[in-house]
C-alpha positions as CSV (number, residue, x, y, z in Angstrom):
1,X,0.0,0.0,0.0
2,X,1.2,3.5,-0.8
3,X,2.1,5.7,2.1
4,X,0.8,8.9,0.5
5,X,-1.9,9.7,-2.0
6,X,-3.3,13.0,-3.4
7,X,-6.8,13.8,-4.6
8,X,-7.0,13.8,-8.3
9,X,-10.5,15.4,-8.2
10,X,-9.4,18.4,-6.1
11,X,-6.1,18.5,-8.0
12,X,-4.7,21.0,-5.5
13,X,-2.4,18.8,-3.4
14,X,-5.0,17.6,-0.9
15,X,-3.7,14.5,0.8
16,X,-6.0,11.5,1.0
17,X,-6.5,9.7,4.2
18,X,-6.6,5.9,4.3
19,X,-9.3,4.5,6.5
20,X,-12.9,3.1,6.5
21,X,-15.7,5.6,6.2
22,X,-19.4,5.5,5.6
23,X,-20.2,6.8,2.1
24,X,-23.5,8.6,1.4
25,X,-25.4,8.2,-1.8
26,X,-28.8,9.8,-2.8
27,X,-31.1,8.6,-5.6
28,X,-34.5,10.3,-6.2
29,X,-34.3,12.0,-2.8
30,X,-33.8,8.6,-1.1
31,X,-30.6,8.4,1.0
32,X,-28.3,5.3,1.2
33,X,-25.3,4.9,3.5
34,X,-22.7,2.3,2.5
35,X,-21.0,1.5,5.8
36,X,-17.3,1.1,6.3
37,X,-15.9,1.6,2.9
38,X,-12.1,1.0,3.0
39,X,-9.9,3.2,0.8
40,X,-8.2,6.5,0.3
41,X,-10.7,9.2,1.2
42,X,-10.4,12.9,0.4
43,X,-11.3,15.1,3.4
44,X,-12.1,18.1,1.1
45,X,-14.4,16.7,-1.6
46,X,-15.3,13.2,-0.3
47,X,-14.0,11.3,-3.3
48,X,-12.7,7.8,-2.6
49,X,-10.1,5.5,-4.2
50,X,-11.4,2.1,-3.2
51,X,-9.2,-0.6,-1.7
52,X,-9.3,-4.0,-3.6
53,X,-12.9,-5.4,-3.6
54,X,-14.5,-2.3,-2.0
55,X,-15.5,-0.8,-5.4
56,X,-17.5,-3.9,-6.2
57,X,-19.1,-4.0,-2.8
58,X,-20.0,-0.4,-3.0
59,X,-21.4,-0.8,-6.5
60,X,-23.4,-3.9,-5.6
61,X,-25.0,-2.0,-2.6
62,X,-25.8,1.0,-4.8
63,X,-27.3,-1.2,-7.6
64,X,-29.5,-3.1,-5.1
65,X,-30.6,0.3,-3.6
66,X,-31.5,1.7,-7.1
67,X,-33.6,-1.4,-7.9
68,X,-35.4,-1.1,-4.6
69,X,-36.2,2.6,-5.0
70,X,-37.4,2.1,-8.5
71,X,-39.6,-0.8,-7.5
72,X,-41.1,1.3,-4.6
73,X,-41.9,4.2,-7.0
74,X,-43.4,1.8,-9.6
75,X,-45.6,0.3,-6.9
76,X,-46.8,3.7,-5.7
77,X,-47.5,4.8,-9.3
78,X,-49.5,1.6,-9.9
79,X,-51.5,2.0,-6.6
80,X,-52.3,5.7,-7.4
81,X,-53.4,4.8,-10.9
82,X,-55.7,2.1,-9.6
83,X,-57.1,4.4,-6.8
84,X,-58.0,6.9,-9.6
85,X,-59.7,4.1,-11.5
86,X,-57.6,4.6,-14.6
87,X,-56.4,1.9,-17.0
88,X,-52.8,2.2,-18.2
89,X,-53.9,3.5,-21.6
90,X,-55.9,6.3,-19.9
91,X,-53.1,7.2,-17.5
92,X,-50.7,7.2,-20.5
93,X,-52.8,9.7,-22.4
94,X,-53.2,11.9,-19.3
95,X,-49.4,12.0,-18.9
96,X,-48.9,12.6,-22.6
97,X,-47.2,9.2,-23.1
98,X,-48.2,6.0,-24.8
99,X,-49.7,3.1,-22.9
100,X,-46.4,1.2,-23.4
101,X,-44.4,4.0,-21.7
102,X,-46.8,4.1,-18.7
103,X,-46.5,0.3,-18.4
104,X,-42.8,0.6,-18.3
105,X,-43.0,3.2,-15.5
106,X,-45.1,0.8,-13.5
107,X,-42.5,-1.9,-14.0
108,X,-39.8,0.3,-12.6
């Protein structure tokens, strides 16, 4: 392991700190915190150069989170459409899209 790293994002000589930190991620106003990500962290901008395997772990957690958020939004959309008594074709016309597009929204 290198003893000293500098932030390429800041590009101003900011030294990175090697440790484990929780990384925050936000998607569609929903927060996610990936706990204990090991790597070189920038104290100024928050960028991280992941240690071996940590990038894959971080990416897997983010991907699962994205799928969950999209599924929740799709379910909410479907529930609201049904509460309004609309068929997908009707909802598609109201939103200015085709029935196929609205069906895709409901599938996440």
